All heavy atoms as TSV, in Angstrom:
chain	resi	resn	atom	element	x	y	z
A	1	MET	N	N	36.516	32.376	6.445
A	1	MET	CA	C	36.279	31.330	7.401
A	1	MET	C	C	34.863	31.386	7.961
A	1	MET	O	O	34.284	30.353	8.235
A	1	MET	CB	C	37.318	31.446	8.519
A	1	MET	CG	C	37.501	30.177	9.262
A	1	MET	SD	S	37.902	28.833	8.169
A	1	MET	CE	C	39.155	28.035	9.019
A	2	LYS	N	N	34.319	32.613	8.126
A	2	LYS	CA	C	32.941	32.728	8.608
A	2	LYS	C	C	31.967	32.082	7.629
A	2	LYS	O	O	30.975	31.492	8.025
A	2	LYS	CB	C	32.573	34.189	8.821
A	2	LYS	CG	C	33.240	34.837	9.982
A	2	LYS	CD	C	32.766	36.266	10.118
A	2	LYS	CE	C	33.482	36.938	11.273
A	2	LYS	NZ	N	33.028	38.299	11.456
A	3	PHE	N	N	32.275	32.202	6.333
A	3	PHE	CA	C	31.417	31.612	5.306
A	3	PHE	C	C	31.379	30.091	5.454
A	3	PHE	O	O	30.318	29.480	5.414
A	3	PHE	CB	C	31.917	32.010	3.916
A	3	PHE	CG	C	31.105	31.435	2.806
A	3	PHE	CD1	C	29.829	31.920	2.532
A	3	PHE	CD2	C	31.599	30.411	2.017
A	3	PHE	CE1	C	29.069	31.397	1.506
A	3	PHE	CE2	C	30.849	29.882	0.991
A	3	PHE	CZ	C	29.581	30.374	0.729
A	4	ALA	N	N	32.535	29.477	5.671
A	4	ALA	CA	C	32.620	28.022	5.825
A	4	ALA	C	C	31.903	27.575	7.103
A	4	ALA	O	O	31.233	26.547	7.130
A	4	ALA	CB	C	34.072	27.572	5.841
A	5	ALA	N	N	32.019	28.349	8.169
A	5	ALA	CA	C	31.338	28.006	9.420
A	5	ALA	C	C	29.834	28.090	9.231
A	5	ALA	O	O	29.094	27.234	9.731
A	5	ALA	CB	C	31.800	28.938	10.530
A	6	GLY	N	N	29.375	29.095	8.498
A	6	GLY	CA	C	27.941	29.202	8.225
A	6	GLY	C	C	27.443	28.025	7.410
A	6	GLY	O	O	26.351	27.496	7.659
A	7	LEU	N	N	28.221	27.607	6.437
A	7	LEU	CA	C	27.841	26.437	5.643
A	7	LEU	C	C	27.807	25.172	6.488
A	7	LEU	O	O	26.938	24.329	6.327
A	7	LEU	CB	C	28.811	26.254	4.469
A	7	LEU	CG	C	28.606	27.160	3.271
A	7	LEU	CD1	C	29.659	26.881	2.216
A	7	LEU	CD2	C	27.222	26.990	2.693
A	8	THR	N	N	28.759	25.046	7.394
A	8	THR	CA	C	28.807	23.868	8.258
A	8	THR	C	C	27.590	23.830	9.182
A	8	THR	O	O	26.958	22.780	9.335
A	8	THR	CB	C	30.107	23.874	9.080
A	8	THR	OG1	O	31.204	23.942	8.189
A	8	THR	CG2	C	30.216	22.633	9.917
A	9	VAL	N	N	27.257	24.953	9.786
A	9	VAL	CA	C	26.092	25.006	10.677
A	9	VAL	C	C	24.822	24.705	9.890
A	9	VAL	O	O	23.967	23.930	10.320
A	9	VAL	CB	C	26.002	26.384	11.375
A	9	VAL	CG1	C	24.687	26.537	12.104
A	9	VAL	CG2	C	27.159	26.555	12.328
A	10	THR	N	N	24.708	25.289	8.702
A	10	THR	CA	C	23.538	25.036	7.863
A	10	THR	C	C	23.469	23.567	7.478
A	10	THR	O	O	22.403	22.965	7.468
A	10	THR	CB	C	23.603	25.905	6.592
A	10	THR	OG1	O	23.892	27.230	6.957
A	10	THR	CG2	C	22.291	25.873	5.853
A	11	GLY	N	N	24.610	22.979	7.172
A	11	GLY	CA	C	24.655	21.559	6.809
A	11	GLY	C	C	24.246	20.663	7.969
A	11	GLY	O	O	23.517	19.689	7.787
A	12	ILE	N	N	24.721	20.991	9.158
A	12	ILE	CA	C	24.375	20.196	10.333
A	12	ILE	C	C	22.876	20.304	10.625
A	12	ILE	O	O	22.204	19.304	10.893
A	12	ILE	CB	C	25.214	20.633	11.557
A	12	ILE	CG1	C	26.678	20.241	11.339
A	12	ILE	CG2	C	24.678	20.010	12.835
A	12	ILE	CD1	C	27.624	20.802	12.374
A	13	ILE	N	N	22.350	21.523	10.563
A	13	ILE	CA	C	20.912	21.717	10.805
A	13	ILE	C	C	20.092	20.973	9.753
A	13	ILE	O	O	19.100	20.316	10.068
A	13	ILE	CB	C	20.573	23.218	10.842
A	13	ILE	CG1	C	21.190	23.854	12.081
A	13	ILE	CG2	C	19.073	23.446	10.825
A	13	ILE	CD1	C	21.085	25.370	12.119
A	14	SER	N	N	20.522	21.068	8.504
A	14	SER	CA	C	19.803	20.367	7.432
A	14	SER	C	C	19.827	18.867	7.648
A	14	SER	O	O	18.824	18.175	7.459
A	14	SER	CB	C	20.420	20.699	6.072
A	14	SER	OG	O	20.327	22.066	5.808
A	15	PHE	N	N	20.983	18.342	8.034
A	15	PHE	CA	C	21.098	16.913	8.288
A	15	PHE	C	C	20.172	16.476	9.417
A	15	PHE	O	O	19.473	15.465	9.308
A	15	PHE	CB	C	22.553	16.552	8.626
A	15	PHE	CG	C	22.736	15.126	9.024
A	15	PHE	CD1	C	22.701	14.119	8.077
A	15	PHE	CD2	C	22.927	14.771	10.352
A	15	PHE	CE1	C	22.861	12.794	8.441
A	15	PHE	CE2	C	23.090	13.459	10.735
A	15	PHE	CZ	C	23.051	12.461	9.767
A	16	LEU	N	N	20.162	17.238	10.501
A	16	LEU	CA	C	19.287	16.890	11.631
A	16	LEU	C	C	17.814	16.988	11.245
A	16	LEU	O	O	16.999	16.148	11.644
A	16	LEU	CB	C	19.585	17.804	12.824
A	16	LEU	CG	C	20.954	17.611	13.481
A	16	LEU	CD1	C	21.161	18.666	14.556
A	16	LEU	CD2	C	21.076	16.218	14.045
A	17	LEU	N	N	17.476	17.982	10.451
A	17	LEU	CA	C	16.098	18.133	9.998
A	17	LEU	C	C	15.679	16.970	9.114
A	17	LEU	O	O	14.577	16.420	9.263
A	17	LEU	CB	C	15.938	19.462	9.251
A	17	LEU	CG	C	14.539	19.826	8.788
A	17	LEU	CD1	C	13.609	19.960	9.978
A	17	LEU	CD2	C	14.571	21.102	7.984
A	18	ILE	N	N	16.555	16.560	8.219
A	18	ILE	CA	C	16.244	15.425	7.336
A	18	ILE	C	C	16.074	14.145	8.148
A	18	ILE	O	O	15.169	13.349	7.900
A	18	ILE	CB	C	17.333	15.273	6.263
A	18	ILE	CG1	C	17.185	16.385	5.235
A	18	ILE	CG2	C	17.249	13.930	5.577
A	18	ILE	CD1	C	18.284	16.446	4.205
A	19	GLU	N	N	16.944	13.934	9.125
A	19	GLU	CA	C	16.818	12.735	9.957
A	19	GLU	C	C	15.525	12.760	10.771
A	19	GLU	O	O	14.862	11.733	10.932
A	19	GLU	CB	C	18.036	12.602	10.879
A	19	GLU	CG	C	19.316	12.284	10.151
A	19	GLU	CD	C	19.242	10.990	9.359
A	19	GLU	OE1	O	18.716	9.999	9.890
A	19	GLU	OE2	O	19.713	10.987	8.208
A	20	ALA	N	N	15.151	13.920	11.285
A	20	ALA	CA	C	13.888	14.025	12.034
A	20	ALA	C	C	12.705	13.748	11.104
A	20	ALA	O	O	11.743	13.073	11.498
A	20	ALA	CB	C	13.770	15.414	12.657
A	21	LEU	N	N	12.762	14.266	9.891
A	21	LEU	CA	C	11.674	14.021	8.940
A	21	LEU	C	C	11.598	12.553	8.543
A	21	LEU	O	O	10.501	12.019	8.330
A	21	LEU	CB	C	11.849	14.893	7.699
A	21	LEU	CG	C	11.511	16.365	7.882
A	21	LEU	CD1	C	11.831	17.139	6.620
A	21	LEU	CD2	C	10.059	16.546	8.276
A	22	LYS	N	N	12.738	11.878	8.448
A	22	LYS	CA	C	12.730	10.443	8.139
A	22	LYS	C	C	11.990	9.660	9.228
A	22	LYS	O	O	11.354	8.651	8.954
A	22	LYS	CB	C	14.157	9.912	8.020
A	22	LYS	CG	C	14.822	10.220	6.717
A	22	LYS	CD	C	16.209	9.582	6.715
A	22	LYS	CE	C	17.016	9.990	5.530
A	22	LYS	NZ	N	18.376	9.429	5.561
A	23	ILE	N	N	12.094	10.119	10.458
A	23	ILE	CA	C	11.410	9.443	11.562
A	23	ILE	C	C	9.927	9.796	11.578
A	23	ILE	O	O	9.065	8.938	11.788
A	23	ILE	CB	C	12.072	9.824	12.905
A	23	ILE	CG1	C	13.493	9.275	12.957
A	23	ILE	CG2	C	11.260	9.315	14.085
A	23	ILE	CD1	C	14.319	9.803	14.114
A	24	LEU	N	N	9.597	11.061	11.329
A	24	LEU	CA	C	8.217	11.528	11.461
A	24	LEU	C	C	7.341	11.259	10.240
A	24	LEU	O	O	6.136	11.073	10.381
A	24	LEU	CB	C	8.199	13.030	11.764
A	24	LEU	CG	C	8.769	13.448	13.109
A	24	LEU	CD1	C	8.773	14.958	13.221
A	24	LEU	CD2	C	7.991	12.829	14.244
A	25	LEU	N	N	7.920	11.268	9.054
A	25	LEU	CA	C	7.107	11.191	7.848
A	25	LEU	C	C	6.291	9.909	7.699
A	25	LEU	O	O	5.137	9.983	7.279
A	25	LEU	CB	C	7.960	11.428	6.608
A	25	LEU	CG	C	8.076	12.891	6.226
A	25	LEU	CD1	C	8.979	13.071	5.029
A	25	LEU	CD2	C	6.741	13.497	5.948
A	26	PRO	N	N	6.817	8.728	7.998
A	26	PRO	CA	C	5.958	7.537	7.834
A	26	PRO	C	C	4.695	7.589	8.695
A	26	PRO	O	O	3.602	7.275	8.219
A	26	PRO	CB	C	6.867	6.385	8.256
A	26	PRO	CG	C	8.239	6.883	7.980
A	26	PRO	CD	C	8.197	8.346	8.291
A	27	SER	N	N	4.826	8.020	9.945
A	27	SER	CA	C	3.640	8.097	10.797
A	27	SER	C	C	2.721	9.227	10.350
A	27	SER	O	O	1.491	9.088	10.377
A	27	SER	CB	C	4.035	8.281	12.259
A	27	SER	OG	O	4.797	9.460	12.401
A	28	LEU	N	N	3.301	10.335	9.918
A	28	LEU	CA	C	2.490	11.448	9.410
A	28	LEU	C	C	1.757	11.040	8.141
A	28	LEU	O	O	0.576	11.357	7.964
A	28	LEU	CB	C	3.385	12.668	9.154
A	28	LEU	CG	C	2.692	13.928	8.663
A	28	LEU	CD1	C	1.762	14.456	9.766
A	28	LEU	CD2	C	3.706	14.972	8.285
A	29	THR	N	N	2.427	10.316	7.264
A	29	THR	CA	C	1.803	9.843	6.033
A	29	THR	C	C	0.666	8.867	6.349
A	29	THR	O	O	-0.400	8.951	5.742
A	29	THR	CB	C	2.854	9.158	5.141
A	29	THR	OG1	O	3.905	10.076	4.888
A	29	THR	CG2	C	2.248	8.709	3.831
A	30	ALA	N	N	0.886	7.976	7.273
A	30	ALA	CA	C	-0.164	7.022	7.648
A	30	ALA	C	C	-1.363	7.752	8.241
A	30	ALA	O	O	-2.509	7.417	7.942
A	30	ALA	CB	C	0.389	6.011	8.652
A	31	TRP	N	N	-1.120	8.754	9.062
A	31	TRP	CA	C	-2.213	9.525	9.651
A	31	TRP	C	C	-2.987	10.265	8.574
A	31	TRP	O	O	-4.221	10.279	8.574
A	31	TRP	CB	C	-1.647	10.515	10.663
A	31	TRP	CG	C	-2.693	11.366	11.304
A	31	TRP	CD1	C	-3.512	11.012	12.334
A	31	TRP	CD2	C	-3.055	12.699	10.933
A	31	TRP	NE1	N	-4.344	12.058	12.637
A	31	TRP	CE2	C	-4.100	13.101	11.783
A	31	TRP	CE3	C	-2.604	13.574	9.973
A	31	TRP	CZ2	C	-4.689	14.351	11.692
A	31	TRP	CZ3	C	-3.190	14.822	9.875
A	31	TRP	CH2	C	-4.221	15.201	10.728
A	32	LEU	N	N	-2.273	10.878	7.640
A	32	LEU	CA	C	-2.925	11.620	6.564
A	32	LEU	C	C	-3.753	10.702	5.676
A	32	LEU	O	O	-4.883	11.028	5.304
A	32	LEU	CB	C	-1.873	12.353	5.725
A	32	LEU	CG	C	-2.399	13.273	4.635
A	32	LEU	CD1	C	-3.235	14.386	5.246
A	32	LEU	CD2	C	-1.242	13.860	3.844
A	33	VAL	N	N	-3.235	9.526	5.365
A	33	VAL	CA	C	-3.984	8.557	4.560
A	33	VAL	C	C	-5.221	8.101	5.326
A	33	VAL	O	O	-6.297	7.946	4.747
A	33	VAL	CB	C	-3.082	7.363	4.179
A	33	VAL	CG1	C	-3.898	6.219	3.608
A	33	VAL	CG2	C	-2.035	7.813	3.175
A	34	GLY	N	N	-5.101	7.911	6.625
A	34	GLY	CA	C	-6.256	7.527	7.433
A	34	GLY	C	C	-7.331	8.595	7.441
A	34	GLY	O	O	-8.519	8.299	7.307
A	35	VAL	N	N	-6.934	9.849	7.577
A	35	VAL	CA	C	-7.902	10.950	7.554
A	35	VAL	C	C	-8.585	11.021	6.192
A	35	VAL	O	O	-9.811	11.178	6.100
A	35	VAL	CB	C	-7.206	12.287	7.909
A	35	VAL	CG1	C	-8.112	13.469	7.610
A	35	VAL	CG2	C	-6.805	12.290	9.366
A	36	LEU	N	N	-7.808	10.906	5.128
A	36	LEU	CA	C	-8.394	10.940	3.784
A	36	LEU	C	C	-9.338	9.762	3.554
A	36	LEU	O	O	-10.373	9.900	2.902
A	36	LEU	CB	C	-7.287	10.946	2.723
A	36	LEU	CG	C	-6.474	12.234	2.638
A	36	LEU	CD1	C	-5.337	12.070	1.636
A	36	LEU	CD2	C	-7.347	13.402	2.252
A	37	LEU	N	N	-9.002	8.610	4.113
A	37	LEU	CA	C	-9.867	7.446	3.994
A	37	LEU	C	C	-11.200	7.671	4.692
A	37	LEU	O	O	-12.263	7.337	4.154
A	37	LEU	CB	C	-9.161	6.222	4.574
A	37	LEU	CG	C	-9.887	4.892	4.449
A	37	LEU	CD1	C	-9.914	4.460	2.998
A	37	LEU	CD2	C	-9.194	3.846	5.284
A	38	VAL	N	N	-11.169	8.259	5.875
A	38	VAL	CA	C	-12.404	8.549	6.604
A	38	VAL	C	C	-13.249	9.566	5.839
A	38	VAL	O	O	-14.471	9.401	5.701
A	38	VAL	CB	C	-12.083	9.047	8.030
A	38	VAL	CG1	C	-13.308	9.614	8.701
A	38	VAL	CG2	C	-11.497	7.922	8.860
A	39	VAL	N	N	-12.614	10.602	5.309
A	39	VAL	CA	C	-13.343	11.617	4.542
A	39	VAL	C	C	-13.969	11.001	3.297
A	39	VAL	O	O	-15.134	11.267	2.973
A	39	VAL	CB	C	-12.406	12.789	4.174
A	39	VAL	CG1	C	-13.038	13.717	3.163
A	39	VAL	CG2	C	-12.023	13.557	5.430
A	40	LEU	N	N	-13.219	10.156	2.606
A	40	LEU	CA	C	-13.745	9.500	1.407
A	40	LEU	C	C	-14.915	8.581	1.746
A	40	LEU	O	O	-15.913	8.550	1.031
A	40	LEU	CB	C	-12.639	8.712	0.715
A	40	LEU	CG	C	-13.036	7.959	-0.549
A	40	LEU	CD1	C	-13.489	8.946	-1.631
A	40	LEU	CD2	C	-11.894	7.115	-1.058
A	41	LYS	N	N	-14.807	7.861	2.847
A	41	LYS	CA	C	-15.879	6.958	3.255
A	41	LYS	C	C	-17.151	7.740	3.588
A	41	LYS	O	O	-18.251	7.359	3.188
A	41	LYS	CB	C	-15.439	6.132	4.459
A	41	LYS	CG	C	-16.345	4.991	4.767
A	41	LYS	CD	C	-15.719	4.076	5.797
A	41	LYS	CE	C	-16.487	2.789	5.878
A	41	LYS	NZ	N	-15.833	1.824	6.734
A	42	ILE	N	N	-17.007	8.848	4.303
A	42	ILE	CA	C	-18.165	9.689	4.622
A	42	ILE	C	C	-18.783	10.241	3.343
A	42	ILE	O	O	-20.013	10.236	3.181
A	42	ILE	CB	C	-17.766	10.818	5.586
A	42	ILE	CG1	C	-17.440	10.234	6.957
A	42	ILE	CG2	C	-18.851	11.869	5.695
A	42	ILE	CD1	C	-16.816	11.230	7.922
A	43	ALA	N	N	-17.943	10.687	2.414
A	43	ALA	CA	C	-18.447	11.228	1.147
A	43	ALA	C	C	-19.198	10.161	0.358
A	43	ALA	O	O	-20.261	10.436	-0.228
A	43	ALA	CB	C	-17.303	11.789	0.315
A	44	LEU	N	N	-18.696	8.948	0.343
A	44	LEU	CA	C	-19.370	7.868	-0.389
A	44	LEU	C	C	-20.691	7.476	0.267
A	44	LEU	O	O	-21.672	7.183	-0.426
A	44	LEU	CB	C	-18.450	6.655	-0.510
A	44	LEU	CG	C	-17.285	6.820	-1.481
A	44	LEU	CD1	C	-16.376	5.605	-1.441
A	44	LEU	CD2	C	-17.770	7.062	-2.891
A	45	VAL	N	N	-20.735	7.477	1.581
A	45	VAL	CA	C	-21.988	7.171	2.277
A	45	VAL	C	C	-23.031	8.250	1.991
A	45	VAL	O	O	-24.191	7.951	1.706
A	45	VAL	CB	C	-21.745	7.011	3.799
A	45	VAL	CG1	C	-23.040	7.012	4.568
A	45	VAL	CG2	C	-20.964	5.745	4.069
A	46	VAL	N	N	-22.611	9.519	2.031
A	46	VAL	CA	C	-23.533	10.616	1.730
A	46	VAL	C	C	-24.008	10.522	0.291
A	46	VAL	O	O	-25.200	10.690	0.005
A	46	VAL	CB	C	-22.854	11.981	2.010
A	46	VAL	CG1	C	-23.667	13.125	1.440
A	46	VAL	CG2	C	-22.667	12.156	3.504
A	47	LEU	N	N	-23.115	10.215	-0.636
A	47	LEU	CA	C	-23.501	10.063	-2.038
A	47	LEU	C	C	-24.483	8.911	-2.212
A	47	LEU	O	O	-25.465	9.035	-2.950
A	47	LEU	CB	C	-22.263	9.835	-2.901
A	47	LEU	CG	C	-22.502	9.666	-4.396
A	47	LEU	CD1	C	-23.068	10.960	-4.979
A	47	LEU	CD2	C	-21.221	9.276	-5.096
A	48	GLY	N	N	-24.243	7.819	-1.518
A	48	GLY	CA	C	-25.175	6.686	-1.582
A	48	GLY	C	C	-26.554	7.054	-1.049
A	48	GLY	O	O	-27.575	6.676	-1.632
A	49	LEU	N	N	-26.598	7.802	0.049
A	49	LEU	CA	C	-27.882	8.241	0.597
A	49	LEU	C	C	-28.605	9.177	-0.363
A	49	LEU	O	O	-29.832	9.075	-0.533
A	49	LEU	CB	C	-27.682	8.925	1.945
A	49	LEU	CG	C	-27.344	8.011	3.111
A	49	LEU	CD1	C	-27.017	8.835	4.344
A	49	LEU	CD2	C	-28.483	7.065	3.405
A	50	VAL	N	N	-27.866	10.084	-0.995
A	50	VAL	CA	C	-28.484	11.008	-1.945
A	50	VAL	C	C	-29.057	10.241	-3.140
A	50	VAL	O	O	-30.171	10.520	-3.585
A	50	VAL	CB	C	-27.453	12.074	-2.407
A	50	VAL	CG1	C	-27.939	12.842	-3.617
A	50	VAL	CG2	C	-27.142	13.019	-1.264
A	51	VAL	N	N	-28.309	9.271	-3.638
A	51	VAL	CA	C	-28.796	8.471	-4.765
A	51	VAL	C	C	-30.024	7.670	-4.357
A	51	VAL	O	O	-31.011	7.602	-5.100
A	51	VAL	CB	C	-27.678	7.550	-5.299
A	51	VAL	CG1	C	-28.219	6.526	-6.272
A	51	VAL	CG2	C	-26.591	8.379	-5.967
A	52	ALA	N	N	-30.018	7.063	-3.171
A	52	ALA	CA	C	-31.159	6.282	-2.707
A	52	ALA	C	C	-32.390	7.172	-2.521
A	52	ALA	O	O	-33.498	6.805	-2.941
A	52	ALA	CB	C	-30.815	5.573	-1.400
A	53	LEU	N	N	-32.214	8.334	-1.898
A	53	LEU	CA	C	-33.348	9.245	-1.715
A	53	LEU	C	C	-33.854	9.767	-3.056
A	53	LEU	O	O	-35.069	9.936	-3.241
A	53	LEU	CB	C	-32.957	10.406	-0.804
A	53	LEU	CG	C	-32.750	10.050	0.665
A	53	LEU	CD1	C	-32.223	11.257	1.426
A	53	LEU	CD2	C	-34.044	9.551	1.285
A	54	GLY	N	N	-32.954	10.006	-3.984
A	54	GLY	CA	C	-33.362	10.424	-5.326
A	54	GLY	C	C	-34.170	9.341	-6.019
A	54	GLY	O	O	-35.174	9.635	-6.676
A	55	ALA	N	N	-33.757	8.087	-5.876
A	55	ALA	CA	C	-34.496	6.984	-6.495
A	55	ALA	C	C	-35.882	6.848	-5.864
A	55	ALA	O	O	-36.876	6.623	-6.570
A	55	ALA	CB	C	-33.708	5.684	-6.343
A	56	VAL	N	N	-35.977	6.997	-4.564
A	56	VAL	CA	C	-37.279	6.934	-3.890
A	56	VAL	C	C	-38.158	8.095	-4.350
A	56	VAL	O	O	-39.356	7.917	-4.616
A	56	VAL	CB	C	-37.102	6.941	-2.354
A	56	VAL	CG1	C	-38.424	7.152	-1.650
A	56	VAL	CG2	C	-36.450	5.641	-1.907
A	57	GLY	N	N	-37.580	9.285	-4.470
A	57	GLY	CA	C	-38.341	10.448	-4.922
A	57	GLY	C	C	-38.847	10.283	-6.348
A	57	GLY	O	O	-40.006	10.587	-6.642
A	58	VAL	N	N	-37.997	9.785	-7.233
A	58	VAL	CA	C	-38.423	9.563	-8.623
A	58	VAL	C	C	-39.492	8.478	-8.673
A	58	VAL	O	O	-40.475	8.599	-9.414
A	58	VAL	CB	C	-37.212	9.197	-9.505
A	58	VAL	CG1	C	-37.648	8.690	-10.861
A	58	VAL	CG2	C	-36.303	10.397	-9.658
A	59	GLY	N	N	-39.349	7.448	-7.872
A	59	GLY	CA	C	-40.360	6.387	-7.834
A	59	GLY	C	C	-41.707	6.912	-7.355
A	59	GLY	O	O	-42.749	6.584	-7.922
A	60	ALA	N	N	-41.694	7.736	-6.315
A	60	ALA	CA	C	-42.947	8.312	-5.803
A	60	ALA	C	C	-43.578	9.229	-6.849
A	60	ALA	O	O	-44.799	9.218	-7.044
A	60	ALA	CB	C	-42.680	9.080	-4.511
A	61	TYR	N	N	-42.764	10.015	-7.539
A	61	TYR	CA	C	-43.276	10.920	-8.577
A	61	TYR	C	C	-43.915	10.127	-9.709
A	61	TYR	O	O	-45.015	10.443	-10.161
A	61	TYR	CB	C	-42.137	11.791	-9.107
A	61	TYR	CG	C	-42.519	12.624	-10.294
A	61	TYR	CD1	C	-43.290	13.765	-10.128
A	61	TYR	CD2	C	-42.116	12.280	-11.581
A	61	TYR	CE1	C	-43.651	14.540	-11.208
A	61	TYR	CE2	C	-42.473	13.042	-12.668
A	61	TYR	CZ	C	-43.242	14.172	-12.485
A	61	TYR	OH	O	-43.602	14.927	-13.571
A	62	VAL	N	N	-43.240	9.090	-10.157
A	62	VAL	CA	C	-43.778	8.269	-11.251
A	62	VAL	C	C	-45.053	7.562	-10.808
A	62	VAL	O	O	-46.037	7.486	-11.565
A	62	VAL	CB	C	-42.718	7.266	-11.752
A	62	VAL	CG1	C	-43.313	6.242	-12.701
A	62	VAL	CG2	C	-41.563	8.009	-12.412
A	63	TYR	N	N	-45.084	7.067	-9.586
A	63	TYR	CA	C	-46.273	6.385	-9.079
A	63	TYR	C	C	-47.471	7.338	-9.032
A	63	TYR	O	O	-48.556	6.991	-9.486
A	63	TYR	CB	C	-45.991	5.829	-7.676
A	63	TYR	CG	C	-47.208	5.241	-7.019
A	63	TYR	CD1	C	-47.725	4.027	-7.436
A	63	TYR	CD2	C	-47.850	5.909	-5.970
A	63	TYR	CE1	C	-48.846	3.485	-6.838
A	63	TYR	CE2	C	-48.966	5.380	-5.359
A	63	TYR	CZ	C	-49.462	4.169	-5.798
A	63	TYR	OH	O	-50.575	3.645	-5.207
A	64	LYS	N	N	-47.286	8.536	-8.496
A	64	LYS	CA	C	-48.382	9.510	-8.427
A	64	LYS	C	C	-48.842	9.916	-9.814
A	64	LYS	O	O	-50.042	10.049	-10.078
A	64	LYS	CB	C	-47.952	10.754	-7.646
A	64	LYS	CG	C	-47.865	10.539	-6.161
A	64	LYS	CD	C	-47.457	11.828	-5.460
A	64	LYS	CE	C	-47.326	11.608	-3.968
A	64	LYS	NZ	N	-46.948	12.817	-3.261
A	65	ARG	N	N	-47.898	10.112	-10.717
A	65	ARG	CA	C	-48.255	10.544	-12.067
A	65	ARG	C	C	-49.033	9.461	-12.805
A	65	ARG	O	O	-50.011	9.759	-13.487
A	65	ARG	CB	C	-46.979	10.908	-12.818
A	65	ARG	CG	C	-47.247	11.568	-14.129
A	65	ARG	CD	C	-45.970	12.219	-14.627
A	65	ARG	NE	N	-46.173	12.684	-15.984
A	65	ARG	CZ	C	-46.382	13.939	-16.307
A	65	ARG	NH1	N	-46.404	14.855	-15.367
A	65	ARG	NH2	N	-46.547	14.295	-17.562
A	66	THR	N	N	-48.618	8.214	-12.676
A	66	THR	CA	C	-49.348	7.141	-13.354
A	66	THR	C	C	-50.722	6.932	-12.712
A	66	THR	O	O	-51.691	6.619	-13.407
A	66	THR	CB	C	-48.564	5.821	-13.326
A	66	THR	OG1	O	-48.194	5.512	-11.981
A	66	THR	CG2	C	-47.313	5.915	-14.198
A	67	ARG	N	N	-50.818	7.109	-11.397
A	67	ARG	CA	C	-52.117	6.975	-10.733
A	67	ARG	C	C	-53.076	8.068	-11.197
A	67	ARG	O	O	-54.249	7.799	-11.452
A	67	ARG	CB	C	-51.931	7.043	-9.211
A	67	ARG	CG	C	-53.137	6.502	-8.460
A	67	ARG	CD	C	-52.884	6.450	-7.000
A	67	ARG	NE	N	-52.961	7.843	-6.508
A	67	ARG	CZ	C	-52.606	8.225	-5.312
A	67	ARG	NH1	N	-52.098	7.366	-4.477
A	67	ARG	NH2	N	-52.730	9.476	-4.929
A	68	ARG	N	N	-52.575	9.295	-11.326
A	68	ARG	CA	C	-53.422	10.397	-11.819
A	68	ARG	C	C	-53.817	10.172	-13.267
A	68	ARG	O	O	-54.939	10.488	-13.666
A	68	ARG	CB	C	-52.668	11.721	-11.738
A	68	ARG	CG	C	-52.748	12.355	-10.383
A	68	ARG	CD	C	-52.282	13.802	-10.472
A	68	ARG	NE	N	-51.610	14.149	-9.240
A	68	ARG	CZ	C	-50.508	14.851	-9.137
A	68	ARG	NH1	N	-49.922	15.312	-10.203
A	68	ARG	NH2	N	-49.992	15.115	-7.966
A	69	ALA	N	N	-52.892	9.637	-14.052
A	69	ALA	CA	C	-53.185	9.401	-15.474
A	69	ALA	C	C	-54.273	8.343	-15.638
A	69	ALA	O	O	-55.089	8.419	-16.563
A	69	ALA	CB	C	-51.919	8.993	-16.210
A	70	ARG	N	N	-54.302	7.357	-14.780
A	70	ARG	CA	C	-55.345	6.312	-14.872
A	70	ARG	C	C	-56.701	6.827	-14.396
A	70	ARG	O	O	-57.731	6.405	-14.887
A	70	ARG	CB	C	-54.936	5.118	-14.021
A	70	ARG	CG	C	-53.803	4.333	-14.628
A	70	ARG	CD	C	-53.495	3.122	-13.803
A	70	ARG	NE	N	-52.293	2.458	-14.324
A	70	ARG	CZ	C	-51.607	1.580	-13.676
A	70	ARG	NH1	N	-51.965	1.243	-12.451
A	70	ARG	NH2	N	-50.560	1.039	-14.205
A	71	GLU	N	N	-56.717	7.741	-13.434
A	71	GLU	CA	C	-57.973	8.247	-12.890
A	71	GLU	C	C	-58.585	9.357	-13.745
A	71	GLU	O	O	-59.773	9.615	-13.673
A	71	GLU	CB	C	-57.756	8.780	-11.472
A	71	GLU	CG	C	-57.384	7.701	-10.474
A	71	GLU	CD	C	-57.049	8.291	-9.123
A	71	GLU	OE1	O	-57.037	9.522	-8.977
A	71	GLU	OE2	O	-56.784	7.499	-8.182
A	72	ALA	N	N	-57.788	10.044	-14.563
A	72	ALA	CA	C	-58.241	11.221	-15.295
A	72	ALA	C	C	-59.369	10.938	-16.296
A	72	ALA	O	O	-60.348	11.666	-16.318
A	72	ALA	CB	C	-57.057	11.892	-15.972
A	73	PRO	N	N	-59.255	9.961	-17.158
A	73	PRO	CA	C	-60.346	9.815	-18.172
A	73	PRO	C	C	-61.575	9.261	-17.594
A	73	PRO	O	O	-62.486	9.382	-17.159
A	73	PRO	CB	C	-59.791	8.826	-19.184
A	73	PRO	CG	C	-58.443	8.463	-18.793
A	73	PRO	CD	C	-58.168	9.061	-17.453
């Protein structure tokens, strides 16, 4: 009988836990998706800045090199 009582208590606790998770999970999922969205947006902005600065750097390098090449002879 103790075994059956233990199973019943475990079943009741499991049921209550599942019901609590059903209530909490949608809001938790929405929060997690929002955090991931913010992180992704920051990462994309940083990547865009790195690409833009790289393009400016390559442009400046090419400009200086072509200017030196024209002045050399």
